[in-house]
N, C-alpha and C positions, 0 to 999 in steps of 0.2 A: 602452316604452309609457308614456304620461303617467298620473299618478295620477288616480283618479276624483275628480270634484268632490264635495265634501260638500254635501248638501242642506240648505237652511235649516231651522232648528229650528221656525219658525212656519209655518203653512199658507200655501201659495201655489198658484195655479191650475196653473201648468206648461204644457207644450205640449199642443196638441190631441191627442186619441187617434187610433188607427188609424181609417180611414174607416168601419169597420163598427160603431163604438161612439160615434158623434158625438152622438146625441140627448141622453144624460145629461150629456155635457160641455157642450153648448150650454145646457142647462137650468141647470147649475151656474154657467156663465159669466154667465147672465142674472140669476140670483138674487144673485150677489155685489154688483153695484152697488146693487141694491135694499136688501140688508142693510146695506151701508155707509151709504147715505143714511138709512135708517130709524133706525139706531142711532148715527149721527153718527161713524162711523169715518173718521178723517182721514189715516191712514197711507197713503202712496202706494205702498208696496212690499208690505206685508203684507196679504193678502187679507181676513182677519178681524181684528177688534179684540180686545181682551182677553177672555179667557174669562169669561162671566157668572158671577156668584156663584150658587151652587146653593141659592137660597132656596126653590125650589119648581119644579114642572114648568111653567115658563112657555113661551110661544111662542118667546121669545128663546133659552132653553136648548135647546129641541128643534131649532130652525133652526140654531143654532151647531153642535150635535153632528152634524147631518146634513151640513152643508156641510164641516165638518172631516173627516168620513169620506170624502166625495167627493174633497176635495182631496188627501187621502193616497193615494187610489186613483190619481189622475191624476199624481202625482209619480213613480210607478213607471215611466213610459214613458221 
């Protein structure tokens, strides 16, 4: 049996979920390009840019954490 592939250390969207849980995946897939455009993330491979500095509870901090959690969830499939 081939060795399991190691997942990237940085968040990535990954494959779509099973058909019963597509709503959140589609929502996350829609938010990613908006986040990349809004915060000028230019990396073509990594879904999110660098983690924001924790200077306060900004919208960027909140959105980054939510997207990061969602991306971790989807990497498990």
